[in-house]
Every structure is written in structure tokens, then in C-alpha cells.
N, CA and C atoms as a LAMMPS dump frame, in Angstrom:
ITEM: TIMESTEP
0
ITEM: NUMBER OF ATOMS
270
ITEM: BOX BOUNDS ff ff ff
-5.0000000000000000e+02 5.0000000000000000e+02
-5.0000000000000000e+02 5.0000000000000000e+02
-5.0000000000000000e+02 5.0000000000000000e+02
ITEM: ATOMS id mol type element x y z
1 1 1 N 213.271 -37.228 300.251
2 1 2 C 213.885 -37.943 301.346
3 1 3 C 212.851 -38.16 302.446
4 2 1 N 212.778 -39.362 302.95
5 2 2 C 211.813 -39.705 303.996
6 2 3 C 212.207 -39.078 305.327
7 3 1 N 211.209 -38.768 306.142
8 3 2 C 211.454 -38.215 307.472
9 3 3 C 212.111 -39.273 308.356
10 4 1 N 213.054 -38.834 309.187
11 4 2 C 213.713 -39.769 310.102
12 4 3 C 212.803 -40.073 311.297
13 5 1 N 213.11 -41.138 312.002
14 5 2 C 212.277 -41.57 313.126
15 5 3 C 212.174 -40.533 314.24
16 6 1 N 213.17 -39.643 314.362
17 6 2 C 213.148 -38.641 315.426
18 6 3 C 212.613 -37.283 314.96
19 7 1 N 211.991 -37.235 313.78
20 7 2 C 211.429 -35.988 313.249
21 7 3 C 210.334 -35.482 314.186
22 8 1 N 210.42 -34.228 314.594
23 8 2 C 209.478 -33.64 315.546
24 8 3 C 208.031 -33.657 315.053
25 9 1 N 207.84 -33.744 313.746
26 9 2 C 206.482 -33.709 313.189
27 9 3 C 205.754 -35.038 313.298
28 10 1 N 206.478 -36.106 313.609
29 10 2 C 205.861 -37.437 313.727
30 10 3 C 205.311 -37.639 315.131
31 11 1 N 203.99 -37.806 315.206
32 11 2 C 203.334 -37.96 316.499
33 11 3 C 202.195 -38.969 316.406
34 12 1 N 202.485 -40.114 315.807
35 12 2 C 201.489 -41.175 315.718
36 12 3 C 200.605 -41.145 314.487
37 13 1 N 200.9 -40.277 313.53
38 13 2 C 200.057 -40.177 312.337
39 13 3 C 200.05 -41.458 311.516
40 14 1 N 201.056 -42.305 311.67
41 14 2 C 201.075 -43.558 310.903
42 14 3 C 199.872 -44.436 311.234
43 15 1 N 199.275 -44.224 312.387
44 15 2 C 198.098 -45.003 312.784
45 15 3 C 196.856 -44.686 311.95
46 16 1 N 196.827 -43.508 311.321
47 16 2 C 195.633 -43.148 310.556
48 16 3 C 195.925 -42.533 309.181
49 17 1 N 197.194 -42.338 308.836
50 17 2 C 197.504 -41.733 307.542
51 17 3 C 198.329 -42.62 306.61
52 18 1 N 198.781 -43.758 307.058
53 18 2 C 199.603 -44.632 306.221
54 18 3 C 198.836 -45.03 304.948
55 19 1 N 199.437 -44.762 303.795
56 19 2 C 198.829 -45.123 302.514
57 19 3 C 197.665 -44.245 302.093
58 20 1 N 197.487 -43.093 302.729
59 20 2 C 196.34 -42.226 302.423
60 20 3 C 196.432 -41.624 301.027
61 21 1 N 195.275 -41.442 300.424
62 21 2 C 195.16 -40.684 299.178
63 21 3 C 194.895 -39.242 299.595
64 22 1 N 195.778 -38.337 299.164
65 22 2 C 195.642 -36.921 299.494
66 22 3 C 195.242 -36.168 298.24
67 23 1 N 194.157 -35.445 298.319
68 23 2 C 193.625 -34.71 297.175
69 23 3 C 193.794 -33.218 297.399
70 24 1 N 194.321 -32.536 296.396
71 24 2 C 194.483 -31.085 296.469
72 24 3 C 193.101 -30.438 296.443
73 25 1 N 192.843 -29.502 297.369
74 25 2 C 191.515 -28.898 297.45
75 25 3 C 191.578 -27.521 298.094
76 26 1 N 190.538 -26.749 297.849
77 26 2 C 190.342 -25.492 298.572
78 26 3 C 189.711 -25.843 299.908
79 27 1 N 190.195 -25.219 300.962
80 27 2 C 189.639 -25.474 302.289
81 27 3 C 188.253 -24.853 302.405
82 28 1 N 187.344 -25.575 303
83 28 2 C 185.995 -25.088 303.317
84 28 3 C 185.681 -25.48 304.75
85 29 1 N 185.218 -24.518 305.545
86 29 2 C 184.888 -24.831 306.935
87 29 3 C 183.696 -25.777 306.986
88 30 1 N 183.737 -26.765 307.88
89 30 2 C 182.643 -27.72 307.967
90 30 3 C 181.368 -27.168 308.608
91 31 1 N 181.482 -26.05 309.363
92 31 2 C 180.301 -25.438 309.979
93 31 3 C 180.61 -23.98 310.295
94 32 1 N 179.582 -23.171 310.512
95 32 2 C 179.814 -21.753 310.831
96 32 3 C 180.591 -21.548 312.146
97 33 1 N 180.547 -22.509 313.036
98 33 2 C 181.238 -22.388 314.319
99 33 3 C 182.714 -22.811 314.237
100 34 1 N 183.138 -23.315 313.12
101 34 2 C 184.47 -23.884 312.948
102 34 3 C 185.199 -23.041 311.909
103 35 1 N 186.2 -22.251 312.323
104 35 2 C 186.79 -21.328 311.362
105 35 3 C 188.089 -21.802 310.728
106 36 1 N 188.724 -22.863 311.264
107 36 2 C 189.962 -23.334 310.647
108 36 3 C 190.327 -24.743 311.099
109 37 1 N 191.264 -25.345 310.373
110 37 2 C 191.863 -26.633 310.725
111 37 3 C 193.367 -26.449 310.716
112 38 1 N 194.091 -27.509 311.079
113 38 2 C 195.55 -27.46 311.116
114 38 3 C 196.147 -28.614 310.325
115 39 1 N 197.345 -28.39 309.787
116 39 2 C 198.097 -29.456 309.134
117 39 3 C 198.375 -30.553 310.164
118 40 1 N 198.188 -31.785 309.756
119 40 2 C 198.395 -32.94 310.637
120 40 3 C 199.846 -33.09 311.097
121 41 1 N 200.77 -32.425 310.437
122 41 2 C 202.174 -32.568 310.789
123 41 3 C 202.784 -31.33 311.426
124 42 1 N 202.56 -30.168 310.851
125 42 2 C 203.264 -28.976 311.337
126 42 3 C 202.37 -27.965 312.034
127 43 1 N 201.063 -28.162 311.969
128 43 2 C 200.15 -27.245 312.645
129 43 3 C 199.781 -26.014 311.838
130 44 1 N 200.264 -25.889 310.608
131 44 2 C 199.882 -24.741 309.78
132 44 3 C 198.358 -24.668 309.695
133 45 1 N 197.845 -23.45 309.671
134 45 2 C 196.39 -23.25 309.632
135 45 3 C 195.849 -23.327 308.213
136 46 1 N 194.629 -23.853 308.113
137 46 2 C 193.84 -23.833 306.884
138 46 3 C 192.543 -23.106 307.189
139 47 1 N 192.143 -22.201 306.315
140 47 2 C 190.881 -21.482 306.477
141 47 3 C 190.352 -21.105 305.104
142 48 1 N 189.075 -20.769 305.043
143 48 2 C 188.507 -20.363 303.756
144 48 3 C 188.342 -18.849 303.669
145 49 1 N 189.045 -18.147 304.548
146 49 2 C 189.014 -16.696 304.547
147 49 3 C 190.379 -16.16 304.94
148 50 1 N 190.71 -15.012 304.435
149 50 2 C 191.97 -14.386 304.825
150 50 3 C 191.856 -13.713 306.188
151 51 1 N 190.683 -13.792 306.823
152 51 2 C 190.502 -13.229 308.163
153 51 3 C 191.265 -14.019 309.226
154 52 1 N 191.588 -15.262 308.946
155 52 2 C 192.37 -16.082 309.879
156 52 3 C 193.843 -15.857 309.542
157 53 1 N 194.572 -15.29 310.467
158 53 2 C 195.972 -14.89 310.234
159 53 3 C 196.845 -16.065 309.797
160 54 1 N 197.607 -15.858 308.725
161 54 2 C 198.571 -16.827 308.192
162 54 3 C 197.96 -18.14 307.722
163 55 1 N 196.688 -18.146 307.437
164 55 2 C 196.029 -19.387 307.017
165 55 3 C 196.26 -19.661 305.539
166 56 1 N 196.362 -20.947 305.215
167 56 2 C 196.441 -21.394 303.833
168 56 3 C 195.024 -21.646 303.332
169 57 1 N 194.778 -21.301 302.098
170 57 2 C 193.444 -21.468 301.52
171 57 3 C 193.294 -22.801 300.8
172 58 1 N 194.426 -23.436 300.462
173 58 2 C 194.422 -24.714 299.76
174 58 3 C 195.455 -25.645 300.376
175 59 1 N 195.265 -26.925 300.135
176 59 2 C 196.213 -27.93 300.606
177 59 3 C 195.705 -29.31 300.253
178 60 1 N 196.333 -30.313 300.832
179 60 2 C 195.904 -31.688 300.612
180 60 3 C 194.959 -32.117 301.721
181 61 1 N 193.968 -32.913 301.359
182 61 2 C 192.985 -33.388 302.329
183 61 3 C 192.712 -34.868 302.086
184 62 1 N 192.469 -35.594 303.17
185 62 2 C 192.108 -37.007 303.074
186 62 3 C 190.598 -37.136 302.938
187 63 1 N 190.133 -38.327 302.673
188 63 2 C 188.693 -38.576 302.543
189 63 3 C 187.946 -38.257 303.836
190 64 1 N 188.624 -38.382 304.982
191 64 2 C 187.957 -38.082 306.258
192 64 3 C 188.343 -36.702 306.796
193 65 1 N 188.709 -35.803 305.884
194 65 2 C 188.918 -34.383 306.171
195 65 3 C 190.094 -34.075 307.095
196 66 1 N 191.189 -34.782 306.924
197 66 2 C 192.433 -34.444 307.631
198 66 3 C 193.289 -33.655 306.645
199 67 1 N 193.697 -32.462 307.049
200 67 2 C 194.406 -31.543 306.171
201 67 3 C 195.91 -31.636 306.362
202 68 1 N 196.637 -31.549 305.239
203 68 2 C 198.094 -31.605 305.25
204 68 3 C 198.602 -30.544 304.276
205 69 1 N 199.518 -29.705 304.748
206 69 2 C 200.05 -28.663 303.872
207 69 3 C 200.906 -29.285 302.777
208 70 1 N 201.079 -28.545 301.705
209 70 2 C 201.831 -29.014 300.53
210 70 3 C 203.226 -29.495 300.918
211 71 1 N 203.914 -28.746 301.761
212 71 2 C 205.299 -29.059 302.105
213 71 3 C 205.403 -30.344 302.918
214 72 1 N 204.522 -30.544 303.881
215 72 2 C 204.563 -31.777 304.688
216 72 3 C 204.097 -32.982 303.882
217 73 1 N 203.162 -32.784 302.961
218 73 2 C 202.73 -33.9 302.108
219 73 3 C 203.915 -34.432 301.322
220 74 1 N 204.727 -33.538 300.8
221 74 2 C 205.905 -33.968 300.05
222 74 3 C 206.991 -34.516 300.974
223 75 1 N 207.198 -33.875 302.125
224 75 2 C 208.191 -34.355 303.094
225 75 3 C 207.884 -35.772 303.561
226 76 1 N 206.614 -36.08 303.725
227 76 2 C 206.195 -37.35 304.319
228 76 3 C 205.709 -38.379 303.303
229 77 1 N 205.693 -38.024 302.031
230 77 2 C 205.136 -38.902 300.999
231 77 3 C 205.808 -40.273 300.978
232 78 1 N 207.106 -40.326 301.014
233 78 2 C 207.817 -41.601 300.952
234 78 3 C 207.586 -42.44 302.21
235 79 1 N 207.65 -41.822 303.358
236 79 2 C 207.488 -42.548 304.622
237 79 3 C 206.072 -43.108 304.793
238 80 1 N 205.061 -42.333 304.384
239 80 2 C 203.664 -42.717 304.592
240 80 3 C 203.015 -43.338 303.357
241 81 1 N 203.737 -43.414 302.254
242 81 2 C 203.201 -43.953 300.997
243 81 3 C 201.959 -43.182 300.546
244 82 1 N 202.019 -41.855 300.674
245 82 2 C 200.916 -41.018 300.23
246 82 3 C 200.757 -41.087 298.71
247 83 1 N 199.52 -41.051 298.265
248 83 2 C 199.189 -40.876 296.85
249 83 3 C 198.674 -39.438 296.752
250 84 1 N 199.382 -38.598 295.996
251 84 2 C 199.006 -37.192 295.864
252 84 3 C 198.229 -36.991 294.58
253 85 1 N 197.046 -36.401 294.701
254 85 2 C 196.141 -36.233 293.565
255 85 3 C 195.822 -34.738 293.344
256 86 1 N 195.893 -34.301 292.084
257 86 2 C 195.36 -33.006 291.697
258 86 3 C 196.168 -31.792 292.079
259 87 1 N 197.418 -31.954 292.484
260 87 2 C 198.214 -30.8 292.868
261 87 3 C 198.519 -29.944 291.631
262 88 1 N 198.322 -28.624 291.748
263 88 2 C 198.651 -27.764 290.615
264 88 3 C 200.161 -27.749 290.38
265 89 1 N 200.572 -27.447 289.167
266 89 2 C 201.985 -27.447 288.806
267 89 3 C 202.748 -26.291 289.434
268 90 1 N 202.086 -25.211 289.756
269 90 2 C 202.786 -24.056 290.331
270 90 3 C 202.606 -23.983 291.813
């Protein structure tokens, strides 16, 4: 089911995520000074270490390194016309 127009997670992402190809990947920090990223919709943390509290180690990522958690990718897939690639079955 597509997200409704008043969904709290929608904050202008259609300007840069509409039709995005999302690829399942392990998170890797882009530099030693950068320890985590956040889901573009819900703010969930992504990190490549369990040292960051409550961080996810895997998720969907765009070509320009915007991270989206599994649950929001599915919640928003219909509304944003996401193409989901490589998601594991479990």
C-alpha cells in the first residue's frame, strides 16, 4: 500500500528519489570521520560496526549513497516507483 500524502515520513524525498534504483548492500562508512548515515524516511541508523547503538548493517542504497531501510523501501516502493535490487529472501 502506498504512503498517504500526510505520512510523517514524507519530507520532499520525491525531488531526489522518484524512480530510484535501490540496491541491497552492506553499509560502509565513506571516511574515518563519518561513522553512520540515516534512512531517508525514518531516520534509522546505518553503520558498519555494532559500536553505533541500534544501527543496521545492511539496507538499500541509491547510486548517490542515500540509504533507505528495508521497511521504508517497501512502504514507499509504490509511491516512489522504486526498483529494488538484490534483497535477500530472509
